[in-house]
C-alpha positions as CSV (number, residue, x, y, z in Angstrom):
1,M,0.1,-0.1,-0.5
2,A,2.5,2.3,0.8
3,E,5.0,1.4,-2.6
4,N,1.7,2.1,-4.3
5,A,1.1,5.3,-2.4
6,M,4.5,6.6,-3.5
7,N,4.7,5.7,-7.0
8,A,1.2,7.5,-7.9
9,G,2.5,10.4,-5.8
10,S,6.1,10.3,-7.7
11,T,3.6,9.9,-11.2
12,A,1.5,12.9,-10.0
13,K,4.9,14.9,-9.4
14,S,6.0,13.7,-13.1
15,R,2.9,14.9,-14.6
16,Q,3.0,18.3,-12.7
17,G,6.5,19.1,-14.0
18,L,5.1,18.1,-17.5
19,G,2.5,20.5,-17.0
20,Q,4.8,23.3,-16.1
21,G,7.5,22.2,-18.7
22,M,4.9,22.4,-21.1
23,L,3.3,26.0,-19.7
24,F,7.5,27.5,-19.9
25,A,7.7,26.0,-23.3
26,L,4.7,27.9,-24.8
27,A,5.5,31.1,-23.0
28,G,8.9,31.3,-24.0
29,F,8.4,30.3,-27.9
30,A,5.2,32.9,-27.6
31,L,7.3,35.5,-25.9
32,L,9.7,35.3,-28.9
33,S,6.9,35.6,-31.8
34,C,5.9,39.0,-29.5
35,G,9.3,40.2,-30.1
36,D,9.2,39.5,-33.5
37,G,6.1,41.2,-33.6
38,L,7.1,44.0,-31.8
39,I,10.3,44.7,-34.3
40,K,8.3,44.9,-37.5
41,S,6.1,48.0,-35.9
42,A,9.4,49.2,-36.2
43,A,9.5,48.9,-39.6
44,G,9.8,52.3,-41.8
45,Q,11.4,54.2,-39.0
46,W,15.1,52.3,-38.9
47,P,16.8,50.2,-41.5
48,G,15.9,46.1,-40.3
49,M,20.1,45.9,-40.2
50,A,20.7,48.9,-38.0
51,V,17.2,47.3,-35.5
52,A,19.7,44.2,-35.4
53,A,22.7,45.9,-34.4
54,L,20.9,47.7,-32.0
55,R,18.9,45.1,-30.7
56,F,21.9,42.6,-30.1
57,T,24.1,45.5,-28.9
58,L,21.9,46.3,-26.5
59,G,21.4,42.4,-25.6
60,A,25.3,41.6,-24.9
61,I,25.4,44.4,-22.7
62,G,22.8,43.7,-20.5
63,L,23.4,39.8,-21.1
64,G,27.6,41.0,-19.6
65,L,26.3,43.3,-17.0
66,V,24.3,39.7,-15.9
67,L,27.6,37.5,-15.9
68,L,29.6,39.8,-14.5
69,V,27.2,39.7,-11.4
70,R,26.6,36.2,-11.4
71,E,29.6,34.5,-12.1
72,G,32.4,37.7,-11.8
73,P,35.4,38.6,-13.9
74,K,36.6,35.4,-14.2
75,G,33.0,34.3,-15.8
76,F,34.6,36.5,-19.0
77,R,36.2,33.5,-21.0
78,F,36.5,32.6,-25.1
79,P,36.6,28.9,-25.7
80,R,36.7,27.0,-29.0
81,P,37.7,30.8,-30.5
82,R,36.5,29.3,-33.9
83,V,33.8,27.8,-32.9
84,Q,32.3,31.1,-30.9
85,L,33.3,32.8,-34.0
86,A,31.2,30.9,-36.3
87,R,28.6,31.1,-34.0
88,G,28.5,35.1,-33.8
89,F,28.2,34.7,-37.8
90,F,25.6,33.0,-37.9
91,L,23.4,34.8,-35.6
92,A,24.0,37.8,-37.1
93,G,23.2,36.7,-40.9
94,A,20.3,34.7,-39.1
95,T,19.2,37.9,-37.8
96,V,19.5,40.4,-40.7
97,T,17.9,38.2,-43.1
98,F,14.8,37.3,-40.5
99,F,14.2,41.1,-39.7
100,S,14.8,42.6,-43.2
101,S,12.1,39.9,-44.5
102,I,9.6,40.5,-41.7
103,F,9.9,44.5,-42.8
104,L,8.7,43.4,-46.1
105,M,6.6,40.4,-45.4
106,P,4.0,39.5,-43.4
107,L,5.2,38.2,-40.0
108,A,3.8,34.6,-40.8
109,T,5.1,34.0,-43.8
110,A,8.7,34.6,-42.7
111,T,8.7,32.9,-39.4
112,S,7.2,29.7,-40.9
113,I,9.8,29.7,-43.6
114,Q,12.4,30.3,-40.7
115,F,11.1,26.3,-39.5
116,M,13.1,24.6,-42.8
117,A,16.1,25.3,-40.3
118,P,15.7,21.9,-38.3
119,L,15.4,20.3,-41.4
120,L,18.1,21.8,-43.3
121,T,20.3,21.2,-40.1
122,A,19.7,17.7,-40.5
123,V,20.4,17.7,-44.5
124,I,23.6,19.8,-43.9
125,S,25.1,17.8,-40.8
126,S,24.8,14.5,-43.4
127,I,26.9,16.1,-45.7
128,L,29.8,18.0,-43.6
129,Y,30.1,15.3,-40.8
130,K,29.1,12.3,-42.3
131,E,26.1,11.9,-40.5
132,K,23.4,9.1,-41.2
133,L,19.9,10.6,-42.7
134,S,17.2,8.6,-43.2
135,A,15.4,8.5,-46.3
136,G,12.1,9.8,-44.7
137,R,14.3,12.8,-43.4
138,W,15.2,13.4,-46.7
139,V,11.7,13.2,-48.5
140,A,10.4,15.4,-45.2
141,T,13.0,18.1,-46.5
142,L,11.9,17.7,-50.2
143,I,8.6,17.7,-49.1
144,A,9.1,21.3,-46.6
145,F,10.8,22.8,-49.9
146,V,7.8,22.6,-51.6
147,G,5.9,24.6,-48.6
148,V,8.1,26.8,-48.7
149,M,7.6,27.3,-52.5
150,I,3.7,27.6,-51.5
151,V,4.1,30.1,-48.9
152,L,6.4,32.0,-50.7
153,R,4.1,32.1,-53.7
154,P,2.3,35.5,-53.0
155,S,5.6,36.9,-51.5
156,F,7.7,36.4,-54.8
157,A,5.3,38.0,-57.0
158,D,5.4,41.1,-55.2
159,L,9.4,41.5,-53.5
160,G,11.3,39.1,-56.0
161,W,14.1,37.8,-54.6
162,A,13.9,39.4,-51.5
163,A,11.3,36.9,-50.7
164,L,14.4,34.4,-50.3
165,L,15.2,36.9,-47.1
166,P,13.6,34.2,-44.6
167,L,14.9,31.0,-46.2
168,A,18.1,33.0,-46.2
169,A,17.5,33.1,-42.5
170,A,16.6,29.5,-41.6
171,F,20.2,28.7,-43.1
172,G,21.8,30.5,-40.4
173,M,20.1,29.4,-37.8
174,S,21.0,26.2,-39.1
175,G,24.9,27.2,-39.1
176,L,23.9,28.2,-35.4
177,M,22.6,24.8,-34.9
178,M,25.4,23.0,-35.6
179,S,27.9,25.8,-33.8
180,N,25.7,25.6,-30.7
181,A,26.0,21.6,-30.8
182,R,29.8,22.1,-31.8
183,A,30.3,24.2,-28.3
184,A,28.5,22.7,-25.8
185,G,29.6,21.8,-22.7
186,S,32.8,24.7,-23.1
187,G,30.6,27.5,-20.8
188,S,28.2,28.0,-18.9
189,V,24.4,29.0,-20.4
190,L,25.0,32.7,-19.5
191,L,28.4,32.5,-21.0
192,M,27.4,31.3,-24.3
193,Q,24.3,33.6,-24.3
194,F,26.8,36.5,-24.1
195,L,29.5,35.3,-26.3
196,V,26.8,34.9,-29.2
197,A,25.6,38.5,-29.1
198,A,28.8,39.8,-28.3
199,L,30.5,39.0,-31.1
200,A,27.3,39.3,-33.5
201,A,26.6,43.0,-32.3
202,P,29.8,44.5,-34.5
203,L,29.1,42.3,-37.0
204,L,25.8,43.7,-37.1
205,I,27.1,46.9,-37.0
206,L,29.4,46.4,-39.9
207,Y,26.4,45.3,-42.2
208,A,24.3,48.2,-41.6
209,T,27.5,50.5,-41.8
210,L,27.8,49.3,-45.4
211,G,24.4,49.1,-46.1
212,H,24.3,52.9,-45.1
213,L,27.3,54.0,-46.9
214,S,25.7,51.6,-50.4
215,G,23.6,54.9,-50.7
216,V,20.2,53.1,-50.7
217,P,17.6,55.0,-49.6
218,S,15.7,52.8,-47.7
219,L,19.2,51.8,-45.1
220,Q,20.3,54.7,-44.4
221,I,21.1,55.7,-41.1
222,G,19.6,58.5,-39.0
223,W,19.1,58.7,-35.3
224,P,16.6,56.7,-33.8
225,S,13.8,57.8,-32.5
226,A,12.8,56.4,-28.8
227,Y,10.3,54.0,-29.8
228,V,12.8,52.4,-31.8
229,V,15.6,52.3,-28.7
230,F,12.2,51.3,-26.8
231,V,11.7,48.6,-29.2
232,C,15.2,47.1,-29.1
233,A,15.6,47.2,-25.5
234,T,12.1,45.3,-25.2
235,V,12.9,42.8,-27.3
236,A,16.8,42.5,-26.4
237,V,15.1,41.6,-22.5
238,S,11.9,39.7,-23.8
239,A,14.4,37.4,-25.9
240,S,16.5,36.7,-22.6
241,F,13.3,35.4,-21.0
242,S,12.1,33.6,-23.9
243,H,15.3,31.5,-23.6
244,M,15.5,31.3,-19.6
245,F,11.2,29.6,-20.2
246,V,12.6,27.3,-22.5
247,Y,15.6,26.1,-20.8
248,L,13.3,25.9,-17.5
249,A,10.6,23.6,-19.4
250,T,13.7,21.3,-20.4
251,A,15.2,21.0,-17.2
252,R,11.4,20.2,-16.1
253,S,10.6,17.9,-18.6
254,S,12.4,16.8,-21.5
255,A,13.5,18.0,-25.1
256,A,11.4,16.1,-26.6
257,T,8.6,17.3,-25.2
258,V,9.6,20.7,-26.1
259,A,10.9,20.7,-28.9
260,P,7.4,20.6,-30.7
261,M,6.2,23.3,-28.8
262,V,8.3,25.6,-31.1
263,Y,5.3,25.9,-33.5
264,V,2.9,27.5,-31.4
265,Q,5.3,30.6,-32.9
266,I,3.7,30.5,-36.1
267,I,0.3,30.4,-34.5
268,V,1.5,33.7,-32.5
269,A,2.7,35.2,-35.4
270,I,-0.8,34.6,-37.4
271,A,-2.5,36.2,-34.9
272,I,-0.5,38.7,-34.0
273,G,-0.3,39.4,-38.2
274,V,-3.8,39.5,-38.1
275,V,-4.5,41.6,-35.3
276,F,-2.0,44.0,-35.3
277,Y,-1.0,44.5,-39.2
278,R,-3.6,42.7,-40.9
279,D,-2.0,40.5,-42.3
280,Y,-4.7,37.4,-43.0
281,P,-3.3,34.3,-44.5
282,D,-4.6,32.5,-47.4
283,L,-6.4,29.1,-47.7
284,V,-3.2,27.9,-49.9
285,A,-0.2,30.0,-47.6
286,L,-2.0,28.2,-44.8
287,A,-1.9,25.0,-46.5
288,G,2.4,26.1,-47.2
289,T,3.0,26.4,-43.4
290,G,0.8,23.1,-43.0
291,V,3.3,21.0,-45.2
292,I,6.4,22.8,-43.4
293,I,5.3,22.0,-39.4
294,A,4.3,18.4,-40.7
295,S,7.6,17.8,-42.3
296,G,9.4,19.4,-38.4
297,I,7.2,17.6,-36.6
298,Y,8.3,14.2,-38.8
299,L,11.8,14.7,-38.0
300,L,11.2,15.5,-34.1
301,R,9.5,12.0,-34.2
302,D,11.9,10.4,-36.4
303,G,15.2,11.3,-34.3
304,R,13.9,10.0,-31.4
305,K,13.9,6.5,-32.9
């Protein structure tokens, strides 16, 4: 009887932890889309590259201060320099292309295409690192590309090659995922967050400067408005909380449970687009988004076997 009671108590505690983990995951991923929606509100007020540069500069400063308080001067280390530089490079590329894309197209469109990143990671890893990739994963990736083409259909007609910006962001995120895997265990989570932001920020500043020097009117950088600074500072803080929530979710449940929750970002992005920007996705675009999500979920399920 006592053993049964202990087992029941353990099961209830496990379910409670699972429920908490899912709630943290939902909050974390939803907050990321809210941050993207806020970034989109700055469209037309400052170039996307400049917004990305300011957001990560503020983020790096904030994370550096937290790292100093939590770990002291000794916490500032630079383990595996080449891997860290790669992380900063890929994050900068993914950010500048994604921010630019949400300035040009519906938030849900850019967000859904960015979810090609896990599939691209699997394919690129199989090529670079000779990792075995099942036939199902190859098929899922090809089907997801079809979904991307469906989603991009109206945007490509309106924007031309600029419509491929979110796909470029997906490639950048894929590179970041692979670099993160190689950097795992080389420092604290806080240090890893600080390093990637601190390395991405100067690259983004460089990109924004080059854009300004190009003479293109839409890339000209003036003094940012108070609203733009507010947006960048708010998103820098909210993104840190998002990552913390996802970390807590993984700690209370498991990565396998948390991973599918990432697709709540698309749902939130669609809602934000409809409510705040009057971006109503058509049925064909929703079908393409569904194809991308289904392919990603298959990849997650296949990876657990």
